matplotlib code that plots the C-alpha trace (Angstrom):
import matplotlib.pyplot as plt

x = [17.0, 16.9, 16.4, 13.5, 11.5, 11.5, 9.9, 10.8, 10.9, 14.7, 16.1, 19.0, 20.5, 24.1, 25.0, 29.1, 31.1, 32.3, 30.3, 27.5, 26.9, 26.5, 23.9, 22.1, 22.3, 20.8, 17.9, 17.1, 17.1, 14.7, 12.3, 12.2, 11.5, 8.7, 7.1, 7.5, 5.7, 3.1, 2.3, 1.9, -0.1, -2.6, -2.2, -3.5, -6.1, -7.6, -7.4, -9.9, -11.9, -12.6, -13.3, -15.5, -17.1, -18.0, -19.1, -21.5, -22.8, -23.0, -25.0, -27.8, -28.3, -28.3, -31.0, -33.1, -32.2, -32.8, -36.2, -37.3, -35.7, -37.7, -41.0, -40.8, -40.1, -42.7, -45.2, -43.9, -44.6, -48.1, -49.1, -47.7, -49.6, -46.9, -47.7, -45.0, -42.2, -44.3, -44.3, -40.5, -39.8, -41.8, -39.8, -36.7, -37.1, -38.2, -34.9, -32.7, -34.5, -33.5, -29.9, -29.4, -32.0, -30.0, -26.5, -23.8, -23.2, -26.0, -29.9, -32.7, -33.4, -36.8, -35.3, -32.9, -36.3, -37.8, -34.7, -34.7, -38.3, -38.4, -35.0, -36.9, -39.6, -37.2, -35.0, -38.5, -39.4, -35.7, -35.8, -39.8, -40.1, -42.4, -40.4, -42.1, -40.3, -40.8, -39.8, -39.5, -38.4, -39.5, -41.0, -38.7, -35.6, -37.0, -35.2, -31.9, -29.6, -27.4, -24.9, -26.2, -26.8, -25.6, -28.9, -29.2, -25.8, -26.8, -30.4, -28.8, -26.8, -29.9, -31.3, -27.8, -26.6, -29.7, -32.9, -32.9, -31.4, -34.3, -37.3, -36.0, -36.3, -39.8, -39.5, -41.0, -38.8, -38.6, -36.4, -36.5, -35.3, -35.4, -33.8, -33.1, -31.0, -29.3, -27.7, -24.8, -25.5, -28.1, -28.2, -29.8, -30.4, -31.1, -32.4, -33.5, -34.3, -32.2, -29.5, -27.2, -23.4, -21.5, -19.1, -15.9, -16.7, -18.5, -16.3, -13.4, -15.6, -16.3, -12.9, -12.4, -15.0, -13.7, -10.2, -11.7, -10.0, -10.6, -11.9, -12.0, -10.3, -12.2, -13.5, -15.3, -17.1, -19.9, -21.5, -21.6, -17.8, -17.5, -20.6, -20.1, -16.6, -17.5, -20.2, -18.3, -15.5, -17.5, -19.3, -15.5, -14.5, -17.3, -17.8, -14.5, -13.9, -16.8, -19.0, -19.3, -20.9, -21.6, -23.0, -25.0, -25.9, -26.3, -26.3, -30.2, -32.0, -30.9, -28.4, -28.8, -26.5, -26.1, -25.2, -23.7, -23.0, -22.7, -25.8, -23.9, -26.8, -24.3, -25.2, -27.8, -29.1]
y = [47.3, 49.2, 52.6, 50.4, 49.7, 53.5, 54.3, 54.9, 58.6, 58.9, 55.6, 55.5, 52.1, 52.5, 49.2, 48.8, 46.3, 43.0, 41.4, 39.5, 42.8, 44.5, 42.1, 42.1, 46.1, 45.9, 43.8, 46.1, 49.1, 47.4, 46.3, 49.9, 51.2, 48.9, 49.7, 53.5, 53.2, 51.2, 53.6, 56.3, 54.0, 53.6, 57.2, 57.8, 55.5, 56.8, 60.4, 59.0, 56.9, 60.0, 62.5, 59.7, 59.8, 63.6, 63.3, 60.2, 62.6, 65.5, 64.0, 63.0, 66.8, 67.8, 65.6, 67.0, 70.7, 70.1, 68.6, 71.2, 73.8, 72.2, 71.8, 75.6, 76.5, 74.4, 76.0, 79.6, 78.6, 77.4, 80.7, 82.0, 79.7, 78.9, 75.3, 74.3, 75.3, 72.8, 70.5, 70.8, 70.8, 67.8, 65.6, 67.1, 66.1, 62.6, 62.5, 63.7, 61.3, 57.7, 59.1, 59.5, 57.1, 54.2, 53.9, 52.2, 51.4, 49.5, 50.0, 48.0, 48.8, 50.1, 52.5, 53.7, 53.4, 55.6, 58.0, 58.7, 59.0, 62.0, 63.2, 63.2, 65.6, 68.2, 68.1, 68.9, 71.9, 73.0, 73.0, 73.3, 70.1, 67.2, 64.1, 60.9, 58.8, 55.1, 52.1, 48.2, 46.3, 43.2, 42.8, 40.0, 42.4, 45.0, 44.0, 43.5, 45.3, 47.6, 50.0, 53.6, 56.6, 54.7, 55.5, 59.2, 60.8, 58.7, 60.4, 63.7, 63.2, 62.7, 65.9, 67.9, 66.5, 65.0, 65.6, 69.7, 70.0, 67.4, 69.5, 73.1, 71.4, 70.3, 66.7, 65.3, 64.1, 60.3, 58.3, 54.4, 52.5, 48.9, 45.8, 42.1, 39.0, 36.0, 33.9, 35.8, 39.4, 42.0, 44.7, 47.9, 50.0, 53.8, 55.0, 58.4, 59.9, 62.6, 64.5, 61.3, 61.1, 61.2, 58.2, 58.8, 60.3, 57.1, 54.8, 57.1, 57.0, 53.4, 52.5, 54.6, 53.0, 49.4, 50.6, 51.9, 55.4, 57.8, 61.6, 62.0, 65.1, 68.6, 67.1, 64.3, 66.0, 67.3, 63.9, 63.3, 61.4, 62.7, 61.0, 57.9, 57.5, 57.8, 55.3, 52.8, 53.0, 52.2, 49.0, 47.8, 48.5, 46.4, 43.8, 43.4, 42.5, 42.1, 44.6, 48.4, 50.5, 50.1, 52.7, 52.6, 55.8, 57.4, 61.0, 62.6, 59.3, 59.0, 57.0, 53.8, 53.0, 49.2, 49.0, 45.3, 44.0, 40.5, 38.6, 38.4, 36.4, 37.4, 40.9, 42.9, 46.1]
z = [-18.6, -15.1, -16.6, -19.0, -15.7, -15.1, -18.2, -21.9, -22.2, -21.7, -22.0, -25.1, -25.7, -26.7, -29.2, -28.7, -26.7, -27.5, -30.1, -27.8, -25.9, -29.1, -30.1, -26.8, -27.1, -30.6, -29.8, -26.5, -28.9, -31.2, -28.3, -27.2, -30.6, -31.0, -27.6, -28.5, -31.6, -30.0, -27.2, -29.9, -31.3, -28.4, -27.7, -31.3, -31.3, -27.9, -29.2, -32.5, -30.6, -28.4, -31.2, -32.7, -29.6, -29.5, -33.3, -32.0, -29.5, -32.0, -34.6, -31.6, -31.4, -34.7, -36.2, -33.5, -34.5, -37.9, -38.0, -35.7, -37.7, -40.9, -38.9, -37.9, -41.9, -43.1, -40.4, -41.8, -45.4, -44.6, -43.2, -46.4, -48.3, -50.4, -50.9, -52.8, -50.4, -47.8, -50.1, -51.0, -47.3, -46.3, -49.0, -47.5, -44.4, -45.5, -47.1, -44.0, -41.5, -42.5, -42.9, -39.4, -37.8, -40.0, -39.4, -41.6, -45.0, -45.7, -45.9, -47.8, -51.5, -50.7, -48.1, -51.0, -53.4, -51.2, -50.5, -54.3, -55.0, -52.6, -54.0, -57.4, -55.8, -54.6, -58.1, -59.9, -57.6, -57.9, -62.0, -62.3, -63.6, -63.7, -64.2, -65.1, -62.6, -62.8, -60.4, -61.6, -58.5, -57.8, -54.1, -53.2, -53.8, -51.9, -48.4, -50.1, -48.3, -50.5, -50.0, -49.0, -51.6, -55.1, -56.7, -55.7, -57.6, -60.9, -60.8, -59.7, -63.5, -65.4, -64.0, -64.3, -67.8, -69.4, -68.5, -68.4, -71.7, -73.4, -71.8, -72.8, -76.3, -75.7, -74.2, -71.1, -69.1, -67.7, -65.3, -64.7, -62.2, -62.4, -60.7, -61.2, -59.8, -60.6, -58.6, -58.2, -59.1, -58.3, -61.1, -60.9, -63.8, -63.9, -67.5, -68.9, -71.9, -71.9, -74.1, -74.1, -74.1, -77.1, -78.2, -77.7, -74.1, -73.6, -74.4, -71.8, -69.2, -69.2, -69.4, -66.1, -64.7, -65.4, -64.1, -60.9, -61.5, -59.4, -59.7, -63.9, -65.8, -66.4, -70.4, -68.3, -65.4, -67.6, -68.1, -64.2, -64.2, -60.8, -59.2, -61.1, -60.2, -56.4, -56.5, -58.7, -56.2, -53.1, -55.3, -56.2, -52.8, -51.6, -53.6, -55.6, -58.9, -61.9, -59.8, -60.4, -63.2, -67.3, -69.2, -72.5, -74.4, -77.2, -78.0, -78.4, -76.9, -73.7, -71.0, -69.0, -66.2, -64.8, -61.0, -60.7, -57.2, -55.7, -53.9, -50.4, -48.5, -45.3, -45.4, -43.3, -43.0]

ax = plt.figure().add_subplot(projection="3d")
ax.plot(x, y, z, "-o")
ax.set_aspect("equal")
plt.show()
């Protein structure tokens, strides 16, 4: 005990002697082990705290650099009369701004909607498309807090795995996003008129989503399974049983993905 008073570094407890001394020695050794673990844990936490503080400070610098860079590039594109480049950069700036200005894992459905609108503009420029995009979200639902970035991966899947092929075949691409709410659930639907998903693949994908399985096998990745799995797992972790994604689709006719979340009045943006 006197050695402990000097510090933990070089203290070793010998568990010997008569029964009473052995029990006492064992108790002290256990206490020393616990104290060492707690001290090491404190050191780790302090290190993580310092790293987090540095990341926060760095994140306060990066947005300004990024915004200024985008403004400069837009000015250069305007001077070169590249109107499409100007518009794409404007949409990109609108996407980036709320990412940095609204920290946390939630933001309003209205903000997510604006984020997706700008993302669709950029994807149209990327693929040379003009997608018909409609939002059917009742005004009372727009302020509701939802997990950030849950619609964008689904919309991206519509582009990468559905609309491009349909447009190449002479079919105009369309995406519809609608939302509804009952007493317990907020449901958001992302619908497209793309090439759809085959019956066997759809069944396997829905089964994995319902089980909350992580990254899908390579055979499922072409249907957007990785992005879907990411969104699904985040929703399940936040809202629990009954929430998550479900997909309806038919080859050649399009795909509908339902996002189901609990209506939690305690959440705040």
